[in-house]
C-alpha positions as CSV (number, residue, x, y, z in Angstrom):
1,M,0.0,0.0,0.0
2,D,1.5,3.3,-1.0
3,L,1.1,6.0,1.7
4,N,2.5,8.7,-0.5
5,R,-0.9,9.7,-2.0
6,Y,-2.5,10.0,1.5
7,V,0.4,12.0,2.9
8,A,0.4,14.3,-0.2
9,S,-3.4,14.7,0.2
10,L,-3.1,15.8,3.8
11,Q,-0.2,18.2,3.0
12,E,-2.3,19.7,0.2
13,S,-5.2,20.1,2.7
14,L,-2.8,21.9,5.1
15,A,-1.7,24.2,2.3
16,I,-5.3,25.0,1.3
17,A,-6.2,25.8,4.9
18,A,-3.2,28.0,5.3
19,R,-4.2,30.1,2.3
20,A,-7.0,31.5,4.3
21,G,-4.5,32.9,6.8
22,G,-2.4,34.9,4.3
23,D,1.2,34.8,3.2
24,E,2.7,34.2,6.6
25,A,0.4,31.2,7.3
26,E,1.2,29.8,3.8
27,E,5.0,30.0,4.5
28,L,4.5,28.4,7.9
29,A,2.5,25.5,6.3
30,A,5.2,25.0,3.7
31,R,7.9,24.8,6.3
32,L,5.8,22.4,8.4
33,A,4.9,20.1,5.5
34,A,8.3,18.3,5.2
35,P,8.9,17.7,9.0
36,L,5.3,16.4,9.3
37,D,5.9,13.8,6.6
38,S,7.2,11.1,9.0
39,A,4.7,11.9,11.7
40,L,1.9,11.6,9.2
41,R,3.2,8.2,8.1
42,L,3.5,7.0,11.7
43,V,-0.1,8.0,12.4
44,L,-1.4,6.3,9.3
45,L,0.5,3.1,10.2
46,E,-1.0,3.2,13.7
47,A,-4.5,3.6,12.2
48,L,-3.9,0.7,9.8
49,S,-2.6,-1.5,12.6
50,A,-5.6,-0.7,14.8
51,A,-7.9,-1.5,11.9
52,A,-6.1,-4.8,11.3
53,D,-6.6,-5.7,15.0
54,E,-10.3,-4.9,14.8
55,I,-10.7,-6.9,11.6
56,T,-8.8,-9.8,13.2
57,R,-11.1,-9.8,16.2
58,E,-14.1,-10.0,13.8
59,I,-12.8,-12.8,11.6
60,A,-11.1,-14.9,14.3
61,P,-9.6,-17.5,14.1
62,G,-8.5,-15.8,10.8
63,S,-6.2,-12.8,11.0
64,V,-5.0,-9.7,9.3
65,E,-1.5,-8.4,9.9
66,V,0.2,-5.2,8.8
67,R,3.9,-5.6,7.8
68,L,6.3,-3.0,6.7
69,R,8.1,-3.7,3.4
70,A,10.5,-1.0,2.2
71,G,8.8,1.4,4.5
72,E,5.4,0.8,3.1
73,P,2.6,-1.2,4.8
74,D,1.6,-4.6,3.4
75,F,-1.3,-6.6,4.5
76,V,-1.2,-10.4,5.2
77,V,-4.6,-11.9,5.4
78,T,-5.1,-15.4,6.8
79,P,-8.7,-16.4,6.3
80,P,-10.5,-18.5,9.0
81,P,-10.7,-22.2,8.1
82,A,-14.1,-23.5,7.0
83,E,-16.4,-24.2,10.0
84,E,-16.1,-28.0,9.8
85,E,-12.3,-27.8,9.4
86,F,-11.9,-25.6,12.5
87,E,-13.1,-28.3,14.8
88,A,-10.5,-30.8,13.5
89,V,-7.6,-28.5,12.5
90,V,-6.4,-25.6,14.6
91,P,-3.4,-23.7,13.3
92,I,-0.7,-23.1,15.9
93,G,2.3,-21.0,15.0
94,G,2.2,-22.2,11.4
95,S,1.8,-25.9,12.3
96,E,-1.5,-27.9,12.5
97,L,-2.8,-30.6,14.8
98,D,-1.0,-33.9,14.1
99,A,-2.8,-36.2,11.6
100,R,-3.3,-38.7,14.4
101,D,-5.3,-36.1,16.3
102,T,-7.8,-35.7,13.4
103,E,-8.0,-39.2,11.9
104,D,-11.5,-39.9,13.0
105,G,-12.6,-36.3,12.3
106,G,-14.8,-36.3,15.5
107,T,-14.6,-34.4,18.6
108,A,-14.9,-35.4,22.3
109,R,-16.5,-33.6,25.1
110,L,-14.5,-33.1,28.3
111,N,-15.6,-31.6,31.6
112,L,-12.8,-29.6,33.1
113,R,-12.8,-28.0,36.5
114,L,-10.6,-24.9,36.9
115,P,-10.1,-22.5,39.7
116,E,-12.3,-19.4,39.1
117,T,-9.3,-17.1,38.8
118,L,-7.5,-19.4,36.3
119,K,-10.7,-19.6,34.2
120,Q,-11.0,-15.8,34.2
121,R,-7.4,-15.4,33.0
122,I,-7.9,-18.0,30.3
123,E,-11.1,-16.2,29.1
124,E,-9.2,-12.9,29.0
125,A,-6.4,-14.5,27.0
126,A,-8.8,-16.1,24.6
127,G,-10.7,-12.8,24.2
128,A,-7.5,-10.9,23.5
129,E,-6.7,-13.3,20.7
130,G,-10.3,-13.2,19.4
131,L,-10.9,-16.9,20.2
132,S,-13.6,-18.8,22.0
133,L,-12.6,-20.4,25.3
134,N,-12.7,-23.8,23.7
135,A,-10.6,-22.9,20.7
136,W,-8.0,-21.3,23.0
137,L,-7.8,-24.4,25.2
138,V,-7.5,-26.7,22.1
139,R,-4.7,-24.5,20.8
140,A,-2.9,-24.4,24.1
141,A,-3.1,-28.2,24.6
142,N,-1.9,-28.8,21.1
143,A,1.0,-26.4,21.5
144,E,2.1,-28.1,24.7
145,L,1.9,-31.6,23.0
146,H,3.6,-30.3,19.9
147,S,6.5,-28.9,21.9
148,R,6.9,-32.1,23.8
149,S,7.0,-34.2,20.6
150,R,10.1,-32.3,19.3
151,P,13.1,-34.0,20.9
152,G,16.1,-31.8,21.8
153,L,13.9,-28.8,22.5
154,S,13.1,-27.7,26.0
155,R,10.3,-25.4,26.9
156,P,11.4,-22.4,28.9
157,V,9.9,-22.2,32.4
158,G,9.7,-18.8,33.9
159,G,11.4,-16.9,31.1
160,D,13.2,-17.1,27.8
161,R,15.7,-19.9,28.2
162,Y,17.2,-21.9,25.4
163,T,19.2,-25.1,25.5
164,G,21.1,-26.9,22.8
165,W,24.3,-26.9,20.8
166,V,25.8,-24.0,18.9
167,R,28.7,-24.1,16.5
């Protein structure tokens, strides 16, 4: 997405508004136009990022991300899986549930008792990611099982800690 036309439009609007104030105001607007360029771009990027967050909440478990490429925003859209797929396959960090987890294609019901404070924290985390409580728990359980199935990798406990060999 090219921000140049939006920045130019806003600078033009500033110049038009300054004409009403006379020569002195026009000169001031001309001097302010260049320094405001980066501030305008930053505000536009913040607005695009906020919009992407709102859209992500609406289309969860799909997502919209804003990435900068050569100083210009680029959108990456990950559509939500079809409804029947979502029950069987939940994307996690680019991976999916193991095939053995989805072979029968069915789901199982589980009664889970949690301390009230833990349940509230999980609901908040799920809400922040735009997921249902169930989808968040499925994702968390799969992430834990996935990390355990990768030999040689240890999960950090209480912070970012990595183990392994480096050459």
